[in-house]
N, C-alpha and C positions, 0 to 999 in steps of 0.2 A: 506565427505570430498572435499573441493573445492579448494585446492590447496597441494600441495608436501610438503610444509613447516609444514601444519597442520598434514597430514596425518604422518610425521615422529614423531610428537609430540603425536598424539594418538598411535603409535605404541609402544613409548617409555615409555608412561605411561602404557599402556597395560601389557608390558614385566615387568615394576618395581613392578607391582600388580600381576605378574603371572596369567594373565587372557587374553583371547583373545577377541578382540572388532570386533564386528558385523559392517560392515561400507559400505555406497554406496559412490561412486564417482560423483562428479558433472562434467559432461561433458560440454564444450563449443562447442555448434553445428554448429556455426557461420552461424547463421539464421537471417536474417532482419525481423522487424515487423513495421506496421505501428502505432506507438504510439509515445509518447513525447521521446526526445533523453535523458532524465534524466532516464527513466525507460526502455530504451532496455538494456538487460542483455545478450542476447545470441550470439550478435557479438564478433568475434574475438578480436576485439579492445576494449571489455570489461574486467573489471576487473574480471570477474566472471568465475569460472569452468578451465579445463584442456582440452586442444586438443585433439580430439577423438583419433588419433594413438599413443599419449603418454599415454592415459587412458589404452589403450590395453597392451602397454608395462609394466605399472606398475603392472597389475592385474595379467599378466602371469608370471612375475618373482617375485611374492609376497613372495613365500615362501622361498626365500633366502634373500630379501630385508626387508620384512616387517614380520617377523615370528610370530607376535602376533596380526595381523590383518586379519580378515575373511571377504575377500569381498563378499557380497552377492546382491549388488544393483547398478544401475545407475540411476542417478538423472539428471534432467535437469530444467532449467526455462528460459525462453525466454525473458519476459518482463512483463510489465504490462499494464491494460487497452487496451488490444487487441480485435479487434472485428471480425477478420476474422479467419476462422479454418485453412486457407491453410499454415501459419508459424508453427504452432501448428505439424501439421501433417508431415510437411518436417523434422522439428527436431525430432520427434518421429521416423520416419522412419530411420534418421541416427541412433538415439539410439538402433532401433532393429539390424540394420545391425551389430553394434559393439558387441550387445548382441550375436547375432547367431555366430559370427567369435570367441568371447571369448568361450562359450559354447560347441562348437566343440571342443576345445582343453581341455577344463576343465569344466564340468557343475557345476557351482558355482553360476550364476547370477541367482536370484530367483524374484526379485524384481524390478519393473520400477516405477520410481517418475517422472510423466510429470510437475509436479511444478504447477502453476496457472497461473494468468494473464488475465483471462476471463472477457472481459470487460462489464459493466453495463450501463444503459441507461440513463446517465446523462442529455442529451438533450430530451428526449422522441420521438424519431424518430426513432429508430431501436434497435434491439435486439440481442444479441450474439447467434448463434445457435447451443446451446449447445447441442441439442438432435442429431444433425447432427455429431459434432465433437465426441461425445461418440459412434454412430454407426461405424464410421470408425476407432477409436481407438480399440473397441471391435474385430473387423475384424484382427487388427494387431496382438493383445496380446493373443487372446484364444487359438489358435492353440499351443502356446509356453507355455503354462499354467504359465505365470509370473503372480505375484501379483501386480496388479495396485494401485499406491498410487497417489492422486488427492490432491491439496491445492486450492481450490474454495473460497479463505476467503473473497475477495470483492463481488464476485458474491453472497455470502450469506448473508453478514451484510450491503453490501453498502447502498441498498435502505431503511434499518430498522432505520436509524438514521436522525434526523432533527437537525438543530441549531436554537434555538429560541432566537430572538434579538428584541431590542426595537429602534425605530428611536428618537435619542436623538435631531438632528437639521436636518433642510434642508437649504444647502445654494445655493443660487444663484449666478452664475457668467457669465461674458457673454458668454465664449463658452459652459457652460454646468450646469447641476445642480446636486449637490451632495447629496445624501441621506446617512446623517451621523448616524451610528447605535451603539450600545453599544458592539458588538462582534468586532473583528478585525481580521488581519492575524495570530495573535499569537494563536486563537481559531481555524480557518481553513485557513492553508497556501497553500492548492492545488492551489486557483487562483493565488497567487502572486508567487508560485514557479514551475508551470506546465503551467500557464495560462489556466488552468481548469475552465470550466463554470459548475454552479450549478445553478439550477432552484429555483425561490424565489416566494413564496405566501405570500398575507397578511392574518394574522389570523383572523382580525376582520375589515371590512370595517366602517370607520368613518361614522357617520349620521351627523356630523357638517362640519366643514371648511376641504376642501379637495383640494389637490394640485394635480393636473393631470401631471405626470411628462412625459418628453419627452424622444424618444429614446436614447437621448444623455446622461441619466441620469445614475451616477454610484453609488452604494451602497458602501459605505467605512466605514472604521472603523477610530477611534481616536489616532492611532500610528503615530509616527512622520517619516512615510517612504511613499513615492509616490507610493510603491509598496503594501500599505494597502489598499488592495481593494477586496471585496467579490463577487460583481458581477458587469459586465459593460454594458452599453448600455440597462438599463432596462426601461420598461415602466410599471408604477403602479400608482394607486389612493392611495396616502399615505399621513399622515399628521404628525408631531411631536407627540411622545407619543404612535403612532401606533406600533403593534408587527407585524415582519414578520418571516416565517420560511424558512430556506435554505435548500433545500433537499438532500437527498443521501449524508449523511456525516457520515455513519455507518462506513465506512472504511477510514481509515488516515484522520480523523476530530480530535477527542480528542487524537488519539495516536500519532500524530503528533503536538499537543499543546504546547505551552512553556509557560514560564512567561516572555517573552520579553518586556520591556517598564515596568519591576514590575507590569504586570497584572496577578492579580489572575485566575486560572483556573476556568470554571463555573461548576455547579452542573451536575451531570447525572442523570437522570430520566427514570426509566424502564415502560413503558405502555404495558399491557397484556390485550386486551379488554377493560374492564371498570376499572381494577386494575391499581393503580399508585404507584410504589414504588421508593424511593430515593436511589440510589446504589452507589453514590459518592456524598459525601458533597462538596459544594462549598468552594473554599479555601479563607482565610481571608488574611488580611495584616499580621496577627501574624504568619501565617503559612509560609508566604515568609521570613519573617526573623529569623524564630525559628533556624535554624541552622547556624547563622553567629556568628562571634567571636565578641568580645568587652570587656569582663570582664579582669580587671587588667590594661586596659589602663589609662594613666595620662597624664595630660597636663603637658609641658615643657615650663617653661617660660624662 
């Protein structure tokens, strides 16, 4: 639970069903991290979690106030795409101090969920030191016999996905060159939402007419937004009709896609060695309008 309102709701539902609900409370550790301001979730100004002193008050008074809730865990999550271990360790140490304080009075906290947010190597320059973090975390939790929960979603699947797109136009303007592709911000919103960078590679170099782009070239989509870009300042040998692979879209790629500008979502294909399987069909125009109303309308003269 990450708010008291949520906690009251769970307690009331559990009591109504004559049950006890096992829950963990999400703390707000007030820890800053070097990441995009939209994905910082552990500062006191963030909307997430409950401040630590209040969490202790809630848990120690739970028998009277929340009779149908069984507090058994502490949860935290300080942000996404973080490339340093220091913010994680600072937040985890604060959680450990809280758990020790609670368990000295009532030995009830058995789980510590440290969340996720471990960054991946979008630019090909450095990697998150996961082994170093794991070593430090194990030292903190092993003597306390806590069950450790980790949520490394992006770290597992981020690099596993690529977005394949076709160059449909190359547009020359005095200030720069635009490589216009058939993918767009609705398919991959991270660049326009977070200013995120994704590496791009050509799938097949053309043997005929080549356009060598300057570092001022932008790979953009056909949506009616100036924010509709996928990669800026890229240098590629590319021509109309070529295909490109935009890398590291396995996390927050398709999951954040939309039908903005009435664009059907692309297909998803799973590749396992030499095996290829379609796991999500490409949307059609019929799919887009399938749930829209319209029957029974008549013209009024």
